[in-house]
C-alpha positions as a Markdown table, in Angstrom:
| # | Residue | x | y | z |
|---|---|---|---|---|
| 1 | Met | 0.0 | 0.0 | 0.0 |
| 2 | Asn | 1.2 | 3.5 | -0.6 |
| 3 | Lys | 1.2 | 6.3 | 1.9 |
| 4 | Phe | -1.8 | 8.1 | 0.4 |
| 5 | Ala | -4.0 | 5.1 | 0.7 |
| 6 | Ile | -3.0 | 4.6 | 4.3 |
| 7 | Phe | -3.5 | 8.3 | 5.1 |
| 8 | Gly | -6.9 | 8.3 | 3.3 |
| 9 | Gly | -8.1 | 5.2 | 5.3 |
| 10 | Ile | -7.1 | 6.9 | 8.6 |
| 11 | Val | -8.9 | 10.1 | 7.7 |
| 12 | Leu | -12.1 | 8.2 | 6.6 |
| 13 | Gly | -11.9 | 6.2 | 9.8 |
| 14 | Val | -11.6 | 9.2 | 12.0 |
| 15 | Leu | -14.5 | 10.9 | 10.2 |
| 16 | Gly | -16.6 | 7.8 | 10.6 |
| 17 | Val | -16.0 | 7.8 | 14.4 |
| 18 | Ile | -16.9 | 11.5 | 14.6 |
| 19 | Leu | -20.1 | 11.0 | 12.6 |
| 20 | Leu | -21.1 | 8.0 | 14.8 |
| 21 | Phe | -20.4 | 10.0 | 18.0 |
| 22 | Phe | -22.6 | 12.8 | 16.6 |
| 23 | Ile | -25.5 | 10.5 | 15.7 |
| 24 | Met | -25.4 | 8.7 | 19.1 |
| 25 | Thr | -25.3 | 11.9 | 21.2 |
| 26 | Asn | -28.0 | 13.7 | 19.1 |
| 27 | Leu | -30.4 | 10.9 | 18.3 |
| 28 | Pro | -33.5 | 12.5 | 19.7 |
| 29 | Thr | -32.8 | 15.6 | 17.6 |
| 30 | Ile | -32.3 | 13.8 | 14.4 |
| 31 | Met | -35.4 | 14.0 | 12.2 |
| 32 | Arg | -34.7 | 11.6 | 9.4 |
| 33 | Ile | -32.3 | 8.7 | 9.2 |
| 34 | Gly | -31.5 | 6.6 | 6.2 |
| 35 | Gly | -32.6 | 9.0 | 3.4 |
| 36 | Gly | -36.0 | 9.8 | 4.9 |
| 37 | Ser | -37.2 | 6.2 | 5.4 |
| 38 | Ser | -37.0 | 6.4 | 9.2 |
| 39 | Tyr | -38.4 | 9.0 | 11.5 |
| 40 | Val | -38.1 | 9.9 | 15.2 |
| 41 | Tyr | -41.4 | 9.8 | 17.0 |
| 42 | Met | -42.3 | 11.3 | 20.4 |
| 43 | Ser | -44.9 | 9.6 | 22.5 |
| 44 | Leu | -46.9 | 11.9 | 24.8 |
| 45 | Ser | -48.4 | 10.8 | 28.2 |
| 46 | Asn | -51.9 | 11.4 | 26.8 |
| 47 | Gly | -51.3 | 8.4 | 24.4 |
| 48 | Lys | -50.6 | 10.5 | 21.3 |
| 49 | Thr | -47.6 | 9.8 | 19.1 |
| 50 | Ile | -46.0 | 12.7 | 17.2 |
| 51 | Lys | -43.8 | 12.2 | 14.1 |
| 52 | Ile | -41.0 | 14.8 | 14.1 |
| 53 | Ile | -41.2 | 16.3 | 10.6 |
| 54 | Glu | -38.5 | 18.9 | 11.2 |
| 55 | Thr | -35.7 | 19.5 | 13.7 |
| 56 | Ala | -34.3 | 23.0 | 14.5 |
| 57 | Arg | -30.6 | 22.7 | 15.3 |
| 58 | Thr | -29.3 | 26.2 | 14.5 |
| 59 | Glu | -30.3 | 29.6 | 15.8 |
| 60 | Gln | -31.7 | 30.5 | 12.4 |
| 61 | Glu | -33.8 | 27.3 | 12.3 |
| 62 | Arg | -35.1 | 27.9 | 15.8 |
| 63 | Ala | -36.1 | 31.5 | 15.0 |
| 64 | Lys | -38.0 | 30.3 | 11.9 |
| 65 | Gly | -39.7 | 27.3 | 13.6 |
| 66 | Leu | -43.0 | 26.3 | 11.9 |
| 67 | Ser | -43.6 | 29.8 | 10.5 |
| 68 | Gly | -44.5 | 30.0 | 6.8 |
| 69 | Arg | -46.3 | 26.6 | 6.9 |
| 70 | Asp | -50.1 | 26.6 | 6.2 |
| 71 | Lys | -50.7 | 23.8 | 8.7 |
| 72 | Ile | -49.3 | 20.6 | 10.2 |
| 73 | Lys | -51.2 | 17.3 | 10.9 |
| 74 | Pro | -52.2 | 16.5 | 14.5 |
| 75 | Ser | -49.7 | 13.6 | 14.4 |
| 76 | Glu | -46.8 | 15.9 | 13.4 |
| 77 | Gly | -44.5 | 18.2 | 15.3 |
| 78 | Met | -41.3 | 20.2 | 15.3 |
| 79 | Trp | -38.4 | 19.4 | 17.7 |
| 80 | Phe | -36.0 | 22.1 | 19.1 |
| 81 | Gly | -32.9 | 20.9 | 20.9 |
| 82 | Phe | -30.4 | 23.1 | 22.8 |
| 83 | Asp | -26.9 | 22.3 | 24.1 |
| 84 | Gln | -27.9 | 22.7 | 27.7 |
| 85 | Pro | -30.9 | 23.4 | 29.8 |
| 86 | Gly | -32.0 | 27.1 | 30.0 |
| 87 | Tyr | -34.8 | 29.6 | 29.6 |
| 88 | Tyr | -35.5 | 29.8 | 25.9 |
| 89 | Pro | -38.2 | 32.2 | 24.6 |
| 90 | Phe | -40.4 | 31.3 | 21.7 |
| 91 | Trp | -42.5 | 33.5 | 19.5 |
| 92 | Met | -45.2 | 33.1 | 16.8 |
| 93 | Lys | -43.7 | 35.3 | 14.1 |
| 94 | Asp | -45.3 | 34.5 | 10.7 |
| 95 | Met | -47.3 | 31.6 | 12.1 |
| 96 | Lys | -50.5 | 30.7 | 10.2 |
| 97 | Phe | -52.0 | 28.3 | 12.8 |
| 98 | Asp | -52.3 | 27.9 | 16.5 |
| 99 | Ile | -50.0 | 25.5 | 18.3 |
| 100 | Asp | -49.1 | 23.9 | 21.7 |
| 101 | Ile | -45.6 | 24.5 | 23.0 |
| 102 | Ile | -44.2 | 21.8 | 25.2 |
| 103 | Phe | -41.0 | 22.5 | 27.1 |
| 104 | Leu | -38.9 | 19.5 | 28.3 |
| 105 | Asp | -35.8 | 19.1 | 30.5 |
| 106 | Gln | -32.8 | 17.0 | 29.6 |
| 107 | Asn | -34.6 | 13.8 | 30.8 |
| 108 | Tyr | -37.7 | 14.6 | 28.6 |
| 109 | Ile | -39.8 | 15.6 | 31.6 |
| 110 | Val | -42.4 | 18.3 | 30.8 |
| 111 | Thr | -41.3 | 21.5 | 32.5 |
| 112 | Asp | -44.0 | 23.8 | 31.1 |
| 113 | Ile | -46.8 | 23.7 | 28.4 |
| 114 | Phe | -48.4 | 26.6 | 26.6 |
| 115 | Gln | -51.6 | 25.3 | 25.0 |
| 116 | Asn | -53.6 | 26.9 | 22.1 |
| 117 | Val | -51.0 | 29.6 | 21.5 |
| 118 | Pro | -52.7 | 31.8 | 18.8 |
| 119 | Ala | -51.3 | 32.7 | 15.5 |
| 120 | Pro | -50.6 | 36.5 | 15.5 |
| 121 | Leu | -52.9 | 38.9 | 13.7 |
| 122 | Ser | -49.8 | 40.9 | 12.7 |
| 123 | Ser | -46.5 | 39.5 | 11.8 |
| 124 | Thr | -44.3 | 41.8 | 13.9 |
| 125 | Glu | -46.1 | 44.1 | 16.2 |
| 126 | Gly | -46.6 | 43.1 | 19.8 |
| 127 | Leu | -45.5 | 39.5 | 19.5 |
| 128 | Pro | -45.4 | 37.9 | 23.0 |
| 129 | Thr | -42.8 | 35.3 | 23.9 |
| 130 | Tyr | -43.4 | 32.0 | 25.6 |
| 131 | Gln | -40.8 | 30.7 | 27.9 |
| 132 | Ser | -40.6 | 27.8 | 30.4 |
| 133 | Thr | -40.6 | 28.8 | 34.1 |
| 134 | Arg | -38.0 | 26.0 | 34.7 |
| 135 | Pro | -34.9 | 25.2 | 32.7 |
| 136 | Ala | -35.7 | 23.3 | 29.5 |
| 137 | Gln | -33.4 | 21.7 | 27.0 |
| 138 | Tyr | -35.9 | 20.6 | 24.4 |
| 139 | Val | -39.1 | 22.0 | 23.0 |
| 140 | Leu | -41.8 | 20.2 | 21.0 |
| 141 | Glu | -44.3 | 22.2 | 19.0 |
| 142 | Val | -47.5 | 20.5 | 17.9 |
| 143 | Leu | -50.9 | 21.5 | 16.5 |
| 144 | Ala | -53.1 | 23.3 | 19.1 |
| 145 | Gly | -55.0 | 20.8 | 21.2 |
| 146 | Val | -52.7 | 17.9 | 20.7 |
| 147 | Ser | -51.2 | 18.3 | 24.2 |
| 148 | Thr | -54.5 | 18.2 | 26.0 |
| 149 | Gly | -54.1 | 15.9 | 29.0 |
| 150 | Val | -50.3 | 16.3 | 29.2 |
| 151 | Val | -49.2 | 18.0 | 32.4 |
| 152 | Val | -46.0 | 19.3 | 33.9 |
| 153 | Gly | -44.0 | 16.4 | 35.3 |
| 154 | Asp | -45.1 | 13.9 | 32.6 |
| 155 | Lys | -42.4 | 12.1 | 30.7 |
| 156 | Val | -42.2 | 12.2 | 26.9 |
| 157 | Thr | -40.4 | 9.2 | 25.2 |
| 158 | Ser | -38.7 | 8.9 | 21.8 |
| 159 | His | -38.4 | 6.0 | 19.4 |
| 160 | Ser | -37.6 | 5.4 | 15.8 |
| 161 | Gln | -40.0 | 3.8 | 13.3 |
| 162 | Val | -39.3 | 2.8 | 9.7 |
């Protein structure tokens, strides 16, 4: 073997280990695996299961959230993950439909819920923010009414399904 082949193999191996580490440490925030054939689902304590259709990983993605969509299905949601627990404000800028906002701690325990948060009448004026009263590391946004029956202290579980 020549030096370039050995070096290339080492580089690919290191990149593979880094990718595997990223996937294993961020599995709940990964929306699609395997080219879109597998999804992450979140099961709520009220018996409803939510398919994560989008995951916000960057600040720009978090600011946009579900805005611009006409609607989502009652069985769909958007997942927001943060590096550490904290107090993260959410707003409804450019939203076209009402939602429930579920805040979760690092163990997927519900820390706060805002139900039936209304879509704003104006896109920029007087937009309120919604923030957990306790530190949260994750947020799940679902169609308004989906979280009925879920209460603070409930555990949300995640699983994959093909």
